[in-house]
C-alpha positions in Angstrom: 118.5 93.5 116.8 116.6 90.6 115.3 114.4 91.3 112.3 111.3 90.2 114.3 112.1 92.7 117.0 112.3 95.5 114.5 108.6 95.2 113.8 107.5 95.8 117.4 107.6 99.6 117.2 105.7 100.1 114.0 103.3 97.3 114.9 102.5 99.0 118.2 102.0 102.2 116.3 99.4 100.7 114.0 97.6 98.8 116.7 97.5 102.0 118.7 96.2 103.9 115.7 93.4 101.3 115.2 92.4 101.5 118.9 92.6 105.3 118.8 90.4 105.5 115.7 87.9 103.3 117.4 87.7 105.8 120.3 87.9 108.8 117.8 91.4 109.7 119.3 93.8 108.6 116.5 96.7 110.9 117.6 96.6 109.7 121.2 96.4 106.1 120.0 99.5 106.5 117.8 101.5 108.0 120.7 100.3 105.2 123.1 101.2 102.5 120.5 104.6 104.0 119.9 105.3 104.2 123.6 104.3 100.6 124.1 106.4 99.5 121.1 109.5 101.3 122.5 108.9 99.6 125.9 108.3 96.1 124.5 111.2 96.1 122.0 114.0 95.7 124.5 112.0 93.4 126.7 111.4 91.0 123.8 115.1 91.3 123.0 116.1 90.3 126.5 113.6 87.3 126.4 115.0 86.2 123.0 118.6 86.5 124.2 117.8 84.5 127.3 116.1 81.7 125.3 119.1 81.5 122.9 121.6 81.0 125.8 
């Protein structure tokens, strides 16, 4: 795991928190952001591995 890839999950959490606070649903935003972070992390890893080959 690259150091940049490690920031995807907490980054998604904070973006989701900000969006959730905008809609007055902070908890739902955090869960949504974490879910997107967990989905994007391996996808970005595969893209990075492919570009290094």
